[in-house]
C-alpha positions in Angstrom: -28.7 1.7 12.7 -25.7 -0.7 14.8 -25.5 -3.1 11.8 -25.3 -0.6 9.4 -22.1 1.4 11.5 -20.9 -2.4 11.4 -20.6 -3.3 7.8 -19.7 0.4 7.1 -17.0 0.2 9.6 -14.1 -0.6 7.4 -15.2 0.1 4.0 -12.9 2.8 2.8 -14.0 6.4 3.0 -13.0 7.2 -0.8 -13.9 4.0 -3.2 -12.3 3.9 -6.4 -13.3 1.9 -9.8 -11.6 -1.7 -10.1 -8.7 -2.1 -10.7 -6.4 -4.5 -13.1 -3.6 -5.8 -11.5 -0.5 -7.7 -13.8 1.8 -10.3 -11.9 5.3 -9.7 -12.0 4.9 -6.1 -11.2 5.9 -4.1 -8.4 3.7 -1.3 -8.4 0.7 -3.1 -8.9 1.8 -4.9 -6.2 1.7 -2.2 -4.2 -1.6 -0.9 -5.6 -3.3 -4.1 -4.3 -1.8 -4.2 -0.8 -3.2 -0.6 -0.5 -6.2 -1.9 -1.5 -6.4 -5.0 1.0 -5.0 -2.8 4.0 -7.3 -0.4 6.2 -4.8 0.7 9.0 -2.0 3.1 7.9 1.2 1.8 7.0 3.7 2.6 9.2 6.5 0.8 7.9 6.0 3.1 5.0 5.2 6.1 7.1 8.5 5.4 9.3 10.6 5.5 5.7 9.5 8.3 4.8 10.2 10.4 8.2 13.6 8.6 8.6 14.2 10.5 4.9 12.8 13.7 5.5 14.8 14.2 8.8 18.0 12.8 6.9 17.0 15.9 4.7 17.0 18.3 7.0 19.6 17.7 9.0 22.6 18.8 7.0 20.7 22.0 5.8 20.6 23.4 9.5 23.5 21.5 11.3 25.9 24.1 10.0 24.4 27.5 10.7 25.4 27.8 14.5 29.5 27.1 12.9 28.9 28.7 10.0 30.4 32.0 10.9 33.2 30.7 12.7 33.6 28.2 10.1 34.4 31.0 7.2 36.2 32.9 9.8 38.9 30.1 10.6 39.1 30.0 6.6 40.8 33.8 6.7 38.8 34.3 3.5 38.5 37.9 4.6 40.6 40.8 6.5 37.1 42.2 7.8 35.7 41.3 10.5 32.5 42.7 9.3 32.5 41.0 5.9 33.1 37.6 7.4 28.7 37.9 8.0 28.2 38.5 3.5 30.3 35.1 2.9 28.9 33.2 6.0 25.6 34.0 4.1 26.7 33.3 0.6 28.0 29.7 2.2 24.8 28.9 3.8 22.6 29.8 0.7 24.4 27.7 -2.0 22.5 24.4 -1.1 19.4 25.8 -2.0 20.7 27.3 -5.0 21.9 24.1 -6.1 18.6 22.6 -4.9 16.6 25.6 -7.2 18.3 24.8 -10.4 18.2 21.0 -10.5 14.6 20.5 -8.5 12.8 20.8 -11.4 15.5 17.8 -13.2 14.6 15.6 -10.1 10.6 15.5 -10.5 11.3 14.7 -13.9 13.5 12.2 -13.5 11.1 10.6 -10.6 8.3 10.3 -13.2 9.9 9.1 -16.1 12.4 6.6 -14.3 10.4 5.9 -10.6 11.2 7.3 -6.7 13.6 4.5 -6.3 16.7 5.7 -7.9 16.3 9.6 -7.0 15.8 8.5 -3.6 19.1 6.5 -3.6 21.3 9.1 -5.4 19.7 12.2 -3.0 20.7 9.7 0.3 24.4 8.8 -1.4 24.8 12.6 -1.7 24.1 13.3 1.6 27.0 10.8 3.0 29.3 11.6 0.4 29.1 15.5 0.3 28.3 16.6 4.2 31.5 14.5 5.1 33.2 16.0 2.5 31.9 19.6 3.6 33.5 18.8 7.1 36.5 18.3 5.4 37.0 21.9 3.5 40.1 23.2 3.9 39.4 26.6 2.2 35.8 28.7 1.3 35.6 28.0 -2.3 36.1 24.0 -1.0 33.1 24.4 0.9 30.5 26.6 -0.8 31.7 23.5 -4.2 30.2 20.9 -1.6 27.2 22.4 -0.5 26.0 23.8 -3.9 26.3 19.8 -5.2 24.8 18.7 -2.3 21.9 20.7 -3.2 22.1 19.8 -6.8 22.1 16.0 -6.3 19.3 16.6 -3.3 15.9 15.4 -4.7 14.7 13.7 -1.7 11.9 16.1 0.2 9.9 16.8 -3.3 10.1 12.9 -4.5 9.4 11.3 -0.9 6.4 13.4 -1.0 5.1 12.0 -3.5 6.1 8.5 -2.1 4.1 9.6 0.7 1.0 9.9 -1.3 1.2 6.3 -3.2 1.9 4.2 -0.4 -1.1 5.0 1.5 -4.5 5.0 0.7 -6.3 8.4 -0.3 -7.8 9.0 3.2 -4.3 8.5 4.3 -2.8 11.0 2.1 -3.2 13.7 4.9 -1.5 11.9 7.5 1.2 10.6 5.1 2.2 14.4 4.7 2.1 15.4 7.6 4.2 13.4 8.9 6.8 15.0 5.9 5.9 18.4 7.9 6.2 16.7 10.9 9.7 15.4 10.5 11.1 18.3 8.4 10.3 20.5 11.2 11.7 17.9 13.7 15.5 17.9 11.9 15.3 21.4 11.8 15.4 21.4 15.6 17.9 18.5 15.9 20.2 19.9 13.4 21.0 23.3 14.7 21.8 21.0 18.1 23.7 18.4 16.6 26.3 21.2 14.6 26.7 23.5 18.2 27.3 20.7 20.4 29.9 18.5 17.9 31.6 21.9 16.0 35.2 22.5 17.3 35.1 19.6 19.7 39.3 20.3 20.7 38.1 23.2 22.7 34.4 22.1 23.8 35.6 18.9 25.6 39.1 18.5 25.3 39.2 15.2 27.7 38.1 13.1 24.7 39.5 15.2 21.4 43.4 15.9 22.1 44.4 19.6 20.9 47.0 18.1 18.3 44.1 15.3 16.7 42.8 15.2 13.6 39.9 17.1 14.9 41.7 20.1 15.6 42.8 20.7 12.3 38.5 20.1 10.9 36.9 21.0 13.8 33.7 21.6 11.8 34.1 17.6 10.4 32.2 15.5 13.4 28.4 17.1 13.2 29.4 16.3 9.2 29.6 12.7 9.8 27.5 12.1 12.6 24.6 13.5 10.3 26.1 11.4 7.0 26.4 8.5 9.2 23.0 8.7 10.5 21.7 8.3 6.4 23.9 5.3 6.0 20.5 3.3 7.1 18.5 5.2 5.3 20.4 4.4 1.9 19.9 0.7 2.9 16.4 0.8 3.5 15.8 2.9 0.2 17.4 -0.7 -1.9 14.7 -2.3 -0.6 11.8 -0.1 -1.9 10.0 -1.2 -4.8 10.2 0.6 -8.3 7.5 3.2 -8.1 6.2 4.8 -11.1 3.1 5.8 -9.8 2.5 9.5 -9.7 1.7 11.5 -6.6 3.0 14.7 -4.5 0.8 18.1 -2.7 -2.9 17.4 -2.1 -3.5 20.6 -4.1 -1.0 19.6 -6.7 -2.6 16.2 -7.1 -5.9 18.6 -7.8 -4.3 21.6 -9.8 -1.5 18.9 -12.0 -2.5 15.8 -14.3 -1.2 12.8 -12.9 1.4 12.4 -15.5 2.7 16.0 -14.5 2.7 16.1 -11.0 6.6 15.0 -10.1 7.6 17.7 -12.3 5.3 20.4 -10.6 6.3 19.2 -7.5 9.6 19.9 -8.5 8.6 23.8 -10.0 7.5 24.5 -6.4 10.8 23.2 -4.7 12.4 25.3 -7.0 10.5 28.3 -5.8 10.5 27.2 -2.1 14.7 27.0 -2.8 15.4 30.2 -5.1 13.4 32.0 -1.7 15.6 30.0 0.4 18.7 30.6 -1.4 18.0 34.5 -0.6 17.1 34.4 2.8 20.8 33.7 3.6 22.4 35.9 1.4 20.6 38.9 2.4 21.0 38.3 5.9 24.7 38.2 5.6 25.4 41.6 3.6 22.2 43.0 5.9 23.9 41.7 9.1 27.3 43.5 7.7 26.1 46.0 6.7 24.4 46.8 10.6 28.0 46.1 11.8 29.6 48.9 9.2 27.1 51.6 11.1 27.1 51.7 14.8 27.7 54.9 15.0 25.1 56.2 13.2 22.5 58.5 14.2 19.2 57.2 12.9 18.7 53.0 14.1 22.2 52.5 14.8 23.8 49.0 14.0 21.5 46.3 14.6 18.3 48.5 15.0 18.2 48.9 11.3 18.3 45.3 10.9 15.8 44.6 13.0 13.7 47.5 11.7 14.2 46.2 8.2 13.3 42.9 9.1 10.0 43.6 11.0 8.8 45.4 8.0 9.7 42.3 5.7 7.5 40.1 8.8 4.3 42.5 8.0 4.4 42.8 4.4 4.0 39.3 4.2 1.7 38.9 7.1 -0.7 41.6 4.7 0.0 39.2 1.9 -1.3 36.4 3.9 -5.1 37.7 3.9 -5.2 36.8 0.3 -4.2 33.5 -0.5 -3.5 31.9 -3.9 -5.3 28.4 -4.2 -5.6 26.3 -7.0 -9.2 26.7 -9.0 -9.3 22.9 -8.6 -9.6 23.0 -5.2 -12.7 25.1 -5.3 -14.8 22.2 -7.4 -18.2 22.7 -7.4 -20.4 19.2 -5.2 -23.2 17.4 -6.0 -26.3 17.2 -3.3 -24.2 13.4 -2.5 -21.3 15.5 -1.7 -19.6 13.9 -5.2 -17.0 16.5 -7.8 -19.1 17.2 -10.5 -18.0 19.5 -13.7 -19.2 22.8 -14.0 -21.4 22.1 -16.8 -23.2 19.3 -14.5 -23.8 21.4 -11.9 -25.3 24.2 -13.9 -27.6 21.5 -15.7 -28.5 20.4 -12.1 -29.3 24.0 -10.9 -31.5 24.8 -13.9 -33.5 21.6 -13.0 -34.1 22.5 -9.8 -35.4 25.8 -10.9 -39.4 25.6 -10.7 -41.3 26.2 -14.1 -43.1 29.6 -14.2 
C-alpha cells in the first residue's frame, strides 16, 4: 500500500490524452510547462491577483468622495438632487462594461489574452488619471464610461487563470480572482476616503493654494493609476495566449471556441445590474431626502424599507438556483463522465434478466 501511494502521489488528478507540441509556438510551450509542473503556478497566480486588484480599485475608490465631487461640480442648485447625479456617475463605468464586455470576450478568443490585458491596463492608467483631473460633471461621466468601455480585464483574466494551471488547480486559480477582487473592494474605498481632498485633511503637506486644491480628487486616482503601471509592464512579458478557458461552470456549459465570448456575455449581464444599482440608489436617496416630513415611513425609513424588500426577494430566489445542465453529468461506476445514452445502456445491462 505504501508503494502504491508513493507512485501515485505525483500523478495528476485529471489525466489528459497525449498532446502534440510544435516548435516556436508560445501556447505549446505553456502547455508543455503545465504538463511538467506538479505544484501551483505561483508566479502566474500572482500576476492574476495583481490584474484583478488593479481592476477592482478604480471601481470602488470613487464612492467615498463621489457625493462631494458632484457637489463641487455645481451641476444642480438643489442638494436633494446631488445623489441622483452621483448615482448616474457611479453607474457610468458599468454601463460601458455592459455594452462592450462581449466584444472584448470575442477579441480575446480571436486575438489572444495578451492584447486585451494590455489595453485594459493602459485604459486604467490614462482614463482613471483623467477622471481625477475632471473639471466638470460631463468630463467625469465620460472618462468613467470610457474606462468601463475599454476595461475587458476581469473576464479575460479569469480565462487566463485557468489556462496557466493544470485542471486540478483551476478552482484555486479562480479563487485567486474572487479573493483579490474582494480585497480590492476593501482597499479601494480606503484609498478614496483617505486621499481625497488632501488640502483639507493634510494641510501641513498639501498647500491650500496648490494644484491639489484645484483638483482635490486627483490624488487617489493617480495612486491607483501608478499601481497599474507595473501590471502593464508585466503584461508585455506574457506569452501570446490563444487557448480558451473561463469559469468552471462555463467550461462545462459552452464549447471551447466560444468560452471567452460566453464569459464576456456573463460580464455584460453582471455589469447591467451593477449599473442599475448606483443609479437607482441615487434616485431613491434623493426621493428620501424630499419626504423627510412624511407621516408614513419618513425620509430614509422608506429607503431602508424598500432595500429590505429587495433583499428578501433575492433571498427567496436563491432557493431555486439555475445551473448549466452540463454540470449534472451522469457518472459511470469508475467516476468518469458519460453521455446520457451510454449511461442508459449501462443501466439496462445491470438489470437482471427476468
